[in-house]
VOVO-730328 format. One record per residue (C-alpha): z, x, y. Coordinates in nm, 3 decimals. Layout:
BEGIN
<pt z="Z" x="X" y="Y"/>
...
***
This chain:
BEGIN
<pt z="-2.303" x="-0.528" y="-2.234"/>
<pt z="-1.971" x="-0.714" y="-2.274"/>
<pt z="-1.761" x="-0.391" y="-2.198"/>
<pt z="-1.984" x="-0.321" y="-1.890"/>
<pt z="-1.909" x="-0.669" y="-1.761"/>
<pt z="-1.542" x="-0.612" y="-1.827"/>
<pt z="-1.561" x="-0.284" y="-1.627"/>
<pt z="-1.739" x="-0.452" y="-1.327"/>
<pt z="-1.460" x="-0.732" y="-1.345"/>
<pt z="-1.209" x="-0.459" y="-1.360"/>
<pt z="-1.352" x="-0.273" y="-1.068"/>
<pt z="-1.348" x="-0.609" y="-0.852"/>
<pt z="-0.995" x="-0.656" y="-0.955"/>
<pt z="-0.896" x="-0.299" y="-0.853"/>
<pt z="-1.078" x="-0.328" y="-0.517"/>
<pt z="-0.916" x="-0.669" y="-0.438"/>
<pt z="-0.568" x="-0.559" y="-0.540"/>
<pt z="-0.606" x="-0.226" y="-0.362"/>
<pt z="-0.716" x="-0.396" y="-0.035"/>
<pt z="-0.430" x="-0.650" y="-0.076"/>
<pt z="-0.182" x="-0.382" y="-0.147"/>
<pt z="-0.301" x="-0.157" y="0.143"/>
<pt z="-0.248" x="-0.458" y="0.384"/>
<pt z="0.109" x="-0.517" y="0.249"/>
<pt z="0.177" x="-0.142" y="0.245"/>
<pt z="0.083" x="-0.122" y="0.619"/>
<pt z="0.298" x="-0.414" y="0.691"/>
<pt z="0.588" x="-0.266" y="0.514"/>
<pt z="0.559" x="0.094" y="0.639"/>
<pt z="0.479" x="0.016" y="0.998"/>
<pt z="0.662" x="-0.306" y="1.054"/>
<pt z="0.937" x="-0.310" y="0.784"/>
<pt z="0.808" x="-0.659" y="0.664"/>
<pt z="0.919" x="-0.806" y="0.987"/>
<pt z="0.748" x="-1.147" y="1.073"/>
<pt z="0.840" x="-1.186" y="1.446"/>
<pt z="0.723" x="-0.969" y="1.731"/>
<pt z="1.082" x="-0.971" y="1.865"/>
<pt z="1.202" x="-0.813" y="1.547"/>
<pt z="0.929" x="-0.550" y="1.575"/>
<pt z="1.016" x="-0.475" y="1.936"/>
<pt z="1.376" x="-0.405" y="1.832"/>
<pt z="1.253" x="-0.136" y="1.585"/>
<pt z="1.140" x="0.093" y="1.875"/>
<pt z="1.349" x="0.390" y="1.901"/>
<pt z="1.324" x="0.720" y="2.063"/>
<pt z="1.018" x="0.922" y="1.962"/>
<pt z="1.140" x="1.173" y="1.702"/>
<pt z="0.983" x="1.400" y="1.428"/>
<pt z="1.218" x="1.500" y="1.157"/>
<pt z="1.054" x="1.826" y="1.014"/>
<pt z="1.318" x="1.926" y="0.765"/>
<pt z="1.289" x="1.737" y="0.424"/>
<pt z="1.594" x="1.541" y="0.322"/>
<pt z="1.753" x="1.561" y="0.658"/>
<pt z="1.801" x="1.266" y="0.880"/>
<pt z="1.875" x="1.191" y="1.250"/>
<pt z="2.217" x="1.081" y="1.171"/>
<pt z="2.296" x="1.318" y="0.886"/>
<pt z="2.285" x="1.041" y="0.619"/>
<pt z="2.012" x="1.028" y="0.353"/>
<pt z="1.991" x="0.700" y="0.164"/>
<pt z="1.888" x="0.738" y="-0.197"/>
<pt z="1.733" x="0.387" y="-0.186"/>
<pt z="1.520" x="0.503" y="0.112"/>
<pt z="1.379" x="0.787" y="-0.106"/>
<pt z="1.341" x="0.565" y="-0.398"/>
<pt z="1.152" x="0.305" y="-0.201"/>
<pt z="0.914" x="0.564" y="-0.042"/>
<pt z="0.836" x="0.687" y="-0.393"/>
<pt z="0.805" x="0.352" y="-0.556"/>
<pt z="0.606" x="0.206" y="-0.265"/>
<pt z="0.336" x="0.453" y="-0.320"/>
<pt z="0.307" x="0.423" y="-0.699"/>
<pt z="0.092" x="0.125" y="-0.697"/>
<pt z="-0.122" x="0.286" y="-0.428"/>
<pt z="-0.195" x="0.584" y="-0.645"/>
<pt z="-0.247" x="0.371" y="-0.955"/>
<pt z="-0.497" x="0.115" y="-0.780"/>
<pt z="-0.666" x="0.393" y="-0.594"/>
<pt z="-0.716" x="0.582" y="-0.920"/>
<pt z="-0.924" x="0.278" y="-1.045"/>
<pt z="-1.145" x="0.197" y="-0.757"/>
<pt z="-1.365" x="0.500" y="-0.763"/>
<pt z="-1.400" x="0.713" y="-1.066"/>
<pt z="-1.637" x="0.952" y="-0.905"/>
<pt z="-1.379" x="1.098" y="-0.674"/>
<pt z="-1.177" x="1.358" y="-0.854"/>
<pt z="-0.790" x="1.321" y="-0.886"/>
<pt z="-0.719" x="1.614" y="-0.636"/>
<pt z="-0.920" x="1.455" y="-0.374"/>
<pt z="-0.755" x="1.137" y="-0.439"/>
<pt z="-0.413" x="1.295" y="-0.387"/>
<pt z="-0.525" x="1.460" y="-0.066"/>
<pt z="-0.632" x="1.099" y="0.063"/>
<pt z="-0.290" x="0.967" y="-0.034"/>
<pt z="-0.128" x="1.238" y="0.153"/>
<pt z="-0.354" x="1.170" y="0.451"/>
<pt z="-0.283" x="0.805" y="0.428"/>
<pt z="0.079" x="0.876" y="0.451"/>
<pt z="0.035" x="1.115" y="0.729"/>
<pt z="-0.157" x="0.848" y="0.924"/>
<pt z="0.132" x="0.594" y="0.882"/>
<pt z="0.376" x="0.875" y="1.011"/>
<pt z="0.144" x="0.946" y="1.297"/>
<pt z="0.110" x="0.581" y="1.399"/>
<pt z="0.496" x="0.550" y="1.394"/>
<pt z="0.516" x="0.828" y="1.619"/>
<pt z="0.258" x="0.718" y="1.861"/>
<pt z="0.382" x="0.375" y="1.881"/>
<pt z="0.753" x="0.466" y="1.861"/>
<pt z="0.811" x="0.250" y="1.554"/>
<pt z="1.096" x="0.418" y="1.352"/>
<pt z="1.107" x="0.788" y="1.295"/>
<pt z="0.831" x="1.023" y="1.185"/>
<pt z="0.973" x="1.196" y="0.890"/>
<pt z="0.850" x="1.473" y="0.653"/>
<pt z="1.063" x="1.344" y="0.369"/>
<pt z="0.863" x="1.011" y="0.385"/>
<pt z="0.536" x="1.208" y="0.364"/>
<pt z="0.663" x="1.410" y="0.061"/>
<pt z="0.804" x="1.088" y="-0.127"/>
<pt z="0.492" x="0.886" y="-0.041"/>
<pt z="0.263" x="1.162" y="-0.188"/>
<pt z="0.487" x="1.191" y="-0.490"/>
<pt z="0.471" x="0.814" y="-0.549"/>
<pt z="0.099" x="0.833" y="-0.514"/>
<pt z="0.077" x="1.118" y="-0.767"/>
<pt z="0.287" x="0.923" y="-1.008"/>
<pt z="0.057" x="0.633" y="-0.967"/>
<pt z="-0.252" x="0.849" y="-1.031"/>
<pt z="-0.082" x="0.976" y="-1.354"/>
<pt z="-0.005" x="0.625" y="-1.470"/>
<pt z="-0.368" x="0.526" y="-1.413"/>
<pt z="-0.481" x="0.832" y="-1.599"/>
<pt z="-0.256" x="0.739" y="-1.894"/>
<pt z="-0.380" x="0.387" y="-1.901"/>
<pt z="-0.752" x="0.494" y="-1.869"/>
<pt z="-0.769" x="0.800" y="-2.083"/>
<pt z="-0.518" x="0.756" y="-2.361"/>
<pt z="-0.582" x="0.388" y="-2.411"/>
<pt z="-0.964" x="0.427" y="-2.383"/>
<pt z="-1.061" x="0.184" y="-2.652"/>
<pt z="-0.886" x="-0.108" y="-2.496"/>
<pt z="-0.862" x="0.058" y="-2.162"/>
<pt z="-1.040" x="-0.205" y="-1.956"/>
<pt z="-0.825" x="-0.494" y="-2.080"/>
<pt z="-0.519" x="-0.290" y="-2.047"/>
<pt z="-0.604" x="-0.183" y="-1.693"/>
<pt z="-0.676" x="-0.540" y="-1.589"/>
<pt z="-0.323" x="-0.630" y="-1.710"/>
<pt z="-0.185" x="-0.329" y="-1.537"/>
<pt z="-0.341" x="-0.427" y="-1.190"/>
<pt z="-0.177" x="-0.775" y="-1.237"/>
<pt z="0.150" x="-0.598" y="-1.311"/>
<pt z="0.125" x="-0.374" y="-1.014"/>
<pt z="0.037" x="-0.661" y="-0.799"/>
<pt z="0.355" x="-0.845" y="-0.917"/>
<pt z="0.545" x="-0.531" y="-0.874"/>
<pt z="0.445" x="-0.512" y="-0.509"/>
<pt z="0.536" x="-0.873" y="-0.454"/>
<pt z="0.871" x="-0.833" y="-0.611"/>
<pt z="0.937" x="-0.517" y="-0.422"/>
<pt z="0.867" x="-0.706" y="-0.090"/>
<pt z="1.102" x="-0.986" y="-0.199"/>
<pt z="1.378" x="-0.753" y="-0.283"/>
<pt z="1.322" x="-0.562" y="0.059"/>
<pt z="1.341" x="-0.905" y="0.244"/>
<pt z="1.645" x="-1.028" y="0.055"/>
<pt z="1.845" x="-0.704" y="0.091"/>
<pt z="1.681" x="-0.634" y="0.440"/>
<pt z="1.607" x="-0.277" y="0.328"/>
***
């Protein structure tokens, strides 16, 4: 019974962290963590789809952009891995891909930044890494899995907050 209560607590923690993270991810991907509508209005550029991976509109690919796209979706995959164990990992990866595709579509429709296949690939890779990390915590550490996962959720939440702070400080 004690383990069942811990799993229920863990499930609630995962759902809360997942929803919170998804809101932060949306703010970051679509609005680049801007706080004022004037800043968001300045982000508007020409509508463009970059279909060639690792090609950019100005010919420059920033490694930090690639890394942030991957790292930004690692917690998404990790938390998504823990909210519904009935969905298999393949379907979860498809949902992560579709989430990223929706973000890119919204950017295109509302002319917020560029719609870029590189972002779609890097975001999906980050989600896959997150799913793998969840699997490692859940399967390999099964005996103490619930306690470890609760700590990992707290770590992921802190990771996201730290990532946001770094992005705001360096205006990435």
